[in-house]
Each structure stands twice: as structure tokens, then as C-alpha cells.
C-alpha positions as CSV (number, residue, x, y, z in Angstrom):
1,X,88.2,-172.2,-7.6
2,X,87.4,-175.7,-5.8
3,X,85.1,-177.0,-8.4
4,X,87.1,-176.4,-11.5
5,X,87.7,-179.6,-13.4
6,X,91.2,-178.3,-14.6
7,X,92.4,-177.0,-11.2
8,X,92.4,-180.4,-9.8
9,X,96.1,-182.1,-10.0
10,X,95.2,-185.7,-10.7
11,X,94.0,-187.2,-13.9
12,X,91.8,-190.3,-14.0
13,X,93.0,-192.7,-16.5
14,X,89.8,-192.3,-18.4
15,X,90.4,-188.7,-18.8
16,X,93.9,-188.9,-20.4
17,X,97.5,-189.1,-19.8
18,X,99.8,-186.5,-18.2
19,X,102.7,-185.9,-20.6
20,X,104.6,-182.8,-19.1
21,X,104.2,-180.5,-16.4
22,X,106.0,-177.2,-15.8
23,X,105.8,-174.6,-13.3
24,X,103.0,-172.6,-15.0
25,X,101.5,-175.3,-17.6
26,X,101.1,-178.9,-18.3
27,X,100.2,-181.0,-21.3
28,X,97.9,-184.0,-21.2
29,X,96.8,-186.3,-23.9
30,X,93.2,-186.7,-24.0
31,X,91.5,-190.1,-23.8
32,X,89.1,-189.5,-27.0
33,X,88.4,-192.8,-28.8
34,X,87.4,-190.9,-31.9
35,X,90.5,-188.6,-31.9
36,X,93.6,-190.3,-31.2
37,X,96.5,-187.7,-30.4
38,X,94.1,-184.9,-29.1
39,X,96.1,-182.9,-26.6
40,X,95.5,-180.1,-24.3
41,X,97.8,-177.5,-23.1
42,X,96.5,-176.4,-19.5
43,X,97.5,-173.3,-17.4
44,X,98.2,-174.7,-14.0
45,X,96.7,-171.6,-11.9
46,X,93.0,-170.8,-12.4
47,X,92.8,-168.0,-15.0
48,X,89.7,-167.5,-17.1
49,X,91.0,-165.4,-19.8
50,X,94.3,-164.9,-21.8
51,X,94.3,-161.4,-21.1
52,X,94.4,-162.1,-17.2
53,X,98.1,-163.3,-18.1
54,X,101.0,-161.1,-18.5
55,X,102.5,-160.7,-21.9
56,X,105.4,-163.0,-21.1
57,X,103.0,-165.8,-19.7
58,X,100.8,-165.4,-22.8
59,X,104.0,-165.9,-25.2
60,X,105.2,-168.7,-22.8
61,X,101.8,-170.5,-23.1
62,X,101.5,-170.0,-26.9
63,X,105.1,-171.4,-27.3
64,X,104.3,-174.5,-25.5
65,X,100.7,-174.6,-27.7
66,X,102.9,-174.4,-30.9
67,X,105.3,-176.9,-29.7
68,X,102.7,-179.5,-28.8
69,X,101.0,-178.7,-32.2
70,X,104.6,-179.4,-34.0
71,X,105.0,-182.5,-32.3
72,X,101.3,-183.7,-33.1
73,X,101.9,-183.1,-36.8
74,X,105.2,-184.8,-36.9
75,X,103.8,-187.8,-35.3
76,X,100.2,-188.0,-36.4
77,X,100.6,-186.8,-40.0
78,X,96.8,-185.3,-39.9
79,X,95.2,-183.4,-42.8
80,X,94.7,-180.5,-40.4
81,X,95.4,-179.3,-36.9
82,X,92.6,-177.7,-34.9
83,X,93.9,-175.4,-32.1
84,X,91.1,-174.0,-30.0
85,X,90.7,-172.2,-26.7
86,X,86.8,-172.0,-25.7
87,X,86.3,-172.2,-22.1
88,X,82.6,-171.8,-22.4
89,X,82.2,-175.0,-20.2
90,X,85.4,-174.7,-18.2
91,X,86.5,-171.2,-17.6
92,X,90.1,-172.2,-17.0
93,X,92.8,-171.4,-19.8
94,X,93.4,-174.4,-21.8
95,X,94.1,-175.0,-25.6
96,X,93.1,-178.0,-27.4
97,X,95.5,-179.3,-30.0
98,X,93.5,-181.7,-32.2
99,X,94.8,-183.6,-35.2
100,X,92.2,-183.8,-37.8
101,X,91.5,-186.2,-40.5
102,X,88.9,-186.3,-43.4
103,X,87.6,-189.6,-42.3
104,X,87.3,-188.6,-38.7
105,X,84.1,-188.9,-36.9
106,X,83.3,-185.2,-36.9
107,X,84.9,-184.0,-40.0
108,X,84.5,-181.4,-41.4
109,X,82.9,-180.1,-38.2
110,X,84.5,-179.2,-34.7
111,X,85.5,-182.0,-32.5
112,X,82.4,-181.1,-30.5
113,X,80.2,-181.4,-33.5
114,X,77.7,-184.4,-34.0
115,X,79.3,-187.3,-35.7
116,X,79.1,-187.2,-39.3
117,X,80.6,-190.6,-40.2
118,X,82.2,-193.8,-38.7
119,X,86.0,-194.0,-39.0
120,X,87.1,-197.6,-39.8
121,X,88.4,-199.3,-36.6
122,X,91.7,-200.4,-38.2
123,X,92.3,-196.6,-39.2
124,X,91.6,-195.8,-35.6
125,X,93.8,-198.6,-34.2
126,X,96.8,-197.2,-36.4
127,X,96.3,-193.8,-35.0
128,X,96.0,-195.0,-31.5
129,X,99.3,-196.7,-32.0
130,X,100.9,-193.7,-33.5
131,X,99.7,-191.4,-30.7
132,X,101.6,-193.6,-28.3
133,X,104.8,-191.9,-29.8
134,X,103.4,-188.2,-29.1
135,X,104.5,-188.3,-25.3
136,X,108.2,-188.6,-26.2
137,X,107.9,-186.2,-29.2
138,X,106.2,-183.5,-26.9
139,X,108.5,-183.8,-24.4
140,X,111.4,-183.6,-26.8
141,X,109.8,-180.5,-28.5
142,X,109.3,-178.8,-25.3
143,X,113.2,-179.6,-24.2
144,X,114.3,-178.0,-27.4
145,X,112.7,-174.7,-26.6
146,X,115.2,-174.0,-23.9
């Protein structure tokens, strides 16, 4: 699909950072100023629904999602991790892995809700600093799957 935002191979710096890429999937850290540590696990081939994947592909994808969640929990120490696969705006399989904090801008709503509060700048800066550890932690978690 030529106009799919997730089919393109290159990431603009303002969109995020490629952390890991395998034959079937890739992991990016989203550049979201309000939610440091927000990651996406993206299926490389354009596929709209999980049931379009084989059972082994589904298992592989979810194993990666859980490895990313584990790394996010270990590094970011969130109050909760949200895992979501919506695809309403971009019908290409991708999973959001989002560390959530009681003081984040959208809590208790979803990351796509209206802001309910402002997080202190110093708190956000500390979380951005922690999030810099995520690429190594995610690569390690995925390497340990083999």
C-alpha cells in the first residue's frame, strides 16, 4: 500500500527512533513529548488485521510486544503499561507499548484522550533521560528471546 505511513522504511527524526529491526517486525521509540518511553512494535509487511497473520507470526509478534513491555517496565518504572492495537487511522498491524504514570498528561484516559493535567517539566525531563536507556534494554530483551 503506497500511502500507508507504516509501510515506509524511513523514519523522520520528529517521528521517532528505530530501535530494532528484524525480518518481520521493527520497534521504534515514538517521539512524544508528553509520554517518554512510548514504543511501537510494527509488522513490516502491510497487513491490516492480526488474523491475517499465521499462528506462528502472531506468536512471534506478541513475543516481541511482551519483550518491549518488559523492557519498558524495567527501565521506566511506570504505574501501568498500556498495550494497544487500534489501527483505525493506520490499518497496518502495529502495537503501542506506552508507559503510563498517574501524573502524565492524559491519565487516567488513553494516550489519545484530551489532556487532563500538566506534568511537571522536571518530571518529564527525568523520564526522557530514563527513556534513553530503552534502546539497549529492548535490544537485550529481544536478543534474550533466542
